[in-house]
C-alpha positions as CSV (number, residue, x, y, z in Angstrom):
1,M,-19.9,2.4,2.8
2,L,-20.1,3.1,-0.8
3,Y,-17.1,4.6,-2.7
4,N,-16.8,6.0,-6.2
5,P,-14.3,3.8,-8.0
6,E,-13.1,6.7,-10.1
7,T,-12.4,9.2,-7.4
8,G,-12.0,7.1,-4.3
9,K,-14.4,9.4,-2.5
10,R,-17.4,8.3,-0.5
11,I,-20.8,8.5,-2.2
12,K,-23.1,10.5,0.1
13,G,-25.9,11.3,-2.3
14,P,-28.8,11.1,-2.7
15,Y,-28.4,9.6,0.8
16,N,-25.5,8.5,3.0
17,H,-24.6,4.9,2.0
18,V,-23.6,3.6,5.4
19,T,-25.3,0.5,6.8
20,W,-25.1,-1.0,10.2
21,V,-25.9,-4.7,10.7
22,H,-27.9,-4.0,13.9
23,S,-30.1,-1.5,11.9
24,V,-30.7,-3.9,9.1
25,L,-31.6,-6.6,11.5
26,H,-33.8,-4.2,13.5
27,K,-32.0,-4.8,16.8
28,D,-33.4,-1.9,18.7
29,D,-31.9,-2.8,22.1
30,Y,-28.4,-3.3,20.5
31,N,-25.6,-1.6,22.5
32,L,-23.1,-0.3,19.9
33,R,-19.5,0.1,21.2
34,Q,-17.2,1.3,18.5
35,C,-13.5,0.8,18.6
36,F,-10.7,2.3,16.5
37,F,-10.3,0.8,13.0
38,G,-7.0,-1.1,13.1
39,E,-7.1,-1.3,16.9
40,H,-6.3,-5.1,16.7
41,L,-2.9,-4.1,15.4
42,L,-1.9,-2.1,18.4
43,P,-0.5,-5.0,20.6
44,E,2.0,-6.0,17.8
45,N,4.6,-3.3,18.6
46,K,3.9,-1.1,21.6
47,S,6.8,1.2,20.8
48,R,5.7,2.1,17.3
49,L,4.2,5.6,17.0
50,V,0.4,5.5,16.5
51,A,-1.1,7.7,13.8
52,L,-4.8,8.5,14.2
53,V,-6.9,9.6,11.3
54,E,-10.7,9.9,10.7
55,S,-11.5,7.5,8.0
56,E,-10.7,3.8,7.5
57,K,-9.8,4.4,3.9
58,T,-7.2,7.0,5.0
59,A,-5.7,4.6,7.5
60,L,-5.2,2.0,4.8
61,I,-3.7,4.4,2.2
62,A,-1.4,6.1,4.8
63,S,-0.1,2.7,6.1
64,Y,1.2,2.0,2.6
65,Y,3.0,5.3,2.2
66,L,4.2,5.8,5.8
67,P,4.6,2.4,7.3
68,Q,6.7,3.7,10.2
69,F,3.4,4.6,11.9
70,R,0.7,2.2,13.2
71,W,-2.3,3.7,11.4
72,I,-5.8,3.6,13.1
73,A,-9.0,5.5,12.3
74,S,-11.6,7.0,14.6
75,G,-14.5,6.4,12.2
76,G,-15.3,10.1,11.9
77,K,-14.5,13.5,13.3
78,N,-16.3,12.8,16.6
79,G,-15.7,9.0,16.8
80,C,-13.9,7.2,19.6
81,F,-13.0,10.2,21.7
82,N,-14.4,8.6,24.9
83,A,-13.1,6.7,27.9
84,N,-13.8,3.2,26.5
85,S,-12.1,3.8,23.2
86,L,-9.2,5.9,24.3
87,S,-8.1,3.4,27.1
88,V,-6.4,1.2,24.4
89,L,-4.0,4.1,23.7
90,A,-2.8,4.6,27.3
91,G,0.9,4.7,27.5
92,R,1.3,5.1,23.7
93,S,2.6,8.0,21.6
94,V,0.0,9.2,19.2
95,V,0.1,11.7,16.3
96,L,-3.3,13.2,15.3
97,F,-3.9,13.7,11.5
98,P,-7.3,15.3,11.3
99,D,-9.1,16.0,8.1
100,L,-9.1,19.7,6.9
101,G,-11.7,21.5,9.0
102,A,-11.5,19.2,12.0
103,T,-8.1,20.4,13.4
104,D,-9.6,22.7,16.1
105,Y,-12.1,20.0,17.3
106,W,-9.3,17.4,17.5
107,Q,-7.1,20.0,19.2
108,S,-9.8,20.3,21.9
109,K,-9.5,16.5,22.6
110,I,-5.8,16.6,23.4
111,G,-6.3,17.3,27.1
112,L,-8.8,14.4,27.4
113,M,-6.3,12.1,25.7
114,R,-3.5,13.2,28.0
115,S,-5.7,12.5,31.0
116,Y,-5.6,8.8,29.9
117,G,-1.8,8.7,29.8
118,I,-1.5,9.2,26.1
119,E,1.4,11.3,24.7
120,V,-0.2,13.3,21.9
121,Q,1.1,15.5,19.1
122,M,-0.9,17.3,16.3
123,F,0.0,17.2,12.6
124,D,-1.5,20.5,11.5
125,S,0.5,21.2,8.4
126,L,-2.5,20.4,6.2
127,E,-4.6,23.0,7.9
128,A,-1.8,25.6,7.7
129,N,-1.0,25.0,4.0
130,A,-4.3,23.9,2.3
131,T,-5.7,25.7,-0.7
132,E,-9.3,26.9,-0.7
133,N,-10.2,24.1,-3.1
134,E,-8.6,21.5,-0.9
135,R,-10.6,22.9,2.1
136,K,-13.8,22.8,0.1
137,E,-13.1,19.1,-0.9
138,G,-12.4,18.2,2.7
139,Y,-8.9,16.8,2.0
140,D,-7.1,14.5,4.4
141,I,-3.6,13.2,4.5
142,A,-4.5,10.3,2.1
143,D,-5.5,12.9,-0.6
144,Y,-2.0,14.4,-0.4
145,L,-0.2,11.0,-0.2
146,L,-2.0,9.7,-3.3
147,K,-0.4,12.5,-5.3
148,V,2.9,10.8,-4.6
149,K,3.4,7.8,-7.0
150,P,4.2,4.5,-5.4
151,D,7.4,2.7,-6.5
152,E,5.7,0.2,-8.8
153,A,3.8,3.1,-10.6
154,I,7.1,4.9,-11.2
155,L,8.7,1.8,-12.6
156,Q,5.8,1.2,-15.0
157,Q,6.0,4.8,-16.1
158,M,9.7,4.4,-16.8
159,I,9.0,1.2,-18.8
160,R,6.4,3.0,-20.9
161,K,9.0,5.7,-21.7
162,N,11.7,3.1,-22.4
163,P,10.4,-0.4,-23.1
164,V,14.0,-1.8,-23.2
165,L,13.9,-1.5,-19.4
166,K,11.4,-4.4,-19.2
167,T,13.8,-6.6,-21.2
168,L,16.6,-5.7,-18.9
169,I,14.6,-6.5,-15.8
170,E,13.4,-9.9,-17.2
171,T,16.9,-10.9,-18.6
172,F,18.7,-10.2,-15.3
173,D,15.7,-11.2,-13.1
174,L,15.9,-7.8,-11.4
175,K,13.7,-6.9,-8.4
176,L,12.3,-3.5,-7.5
177,I,13.6,-2.6,-4.0
178,S,12.6,1.0,-3.8
179,V,12.6,4.2,-5.8
180,Q,14.3,7.1,-4.0
181,Q,11.9,10.0,-3.8
182,D,11.8,13.3,-1.9
183,T,8.6,12.3,0.0
184,P,8.2,14.8,2.8
185,Q,8.0,13.2,6.2
186,P,5.3,14.5,8.5
187,K,6.5,17.1,10.9
188,V,4.3,17.4,14.0
189,S,3.9,20.5,16.0
190,P,3.1,20.8,19.7
191,P,-0.5,21.5,20.6
192,K,-1.6,25.1,20.7
193,K,-2.0,26.6,24.1
194,R,-5.6,27.5,24.9
195,G,-6.8,29.8,27.7
196,F,-8.2,33.1,28.7
197,R,-6.5,36.4,29.0
198,L,-8.0,38.9,31.6
């Protein structure tokens, strides 16, 4: 995948810059079986809440900002919603964090996931509160998290405003533990009820 180093967004023009090894090697009879990005981390702590996002980049960014979750990615809106892939989540609690515009589709997969013994919740605050521009840009949770400055960036900003802080830190060999911020924690809502009214 090719990313723009300035924006962090994928470059999709003039063509989609995604390459598969089996395509490059012309393996026509290759049987592709995708797994979740980060799936190898699932056995480490089975009680940790799993957060499922679409893109690998989002999983990496979100794991830095919200480490209380085990972040995995489906590899796209439609990716990994099948029996083979979902079986690794059996018995786990999972929160879905779909990109803007994919919430209804992911909502439709909750029944399938529950049929595999997965406890599922939907984080739909992005969809409920997004601006028109954020929808047009296809925001995901990482785009919102990146608006929150990490601790080190806040410290560097403070040092630029008051260079004496650097001397103080070096003189007393101070270590940055954390910067208290009002970072909103994700609130998950129960899935919407679907059905017919006669």
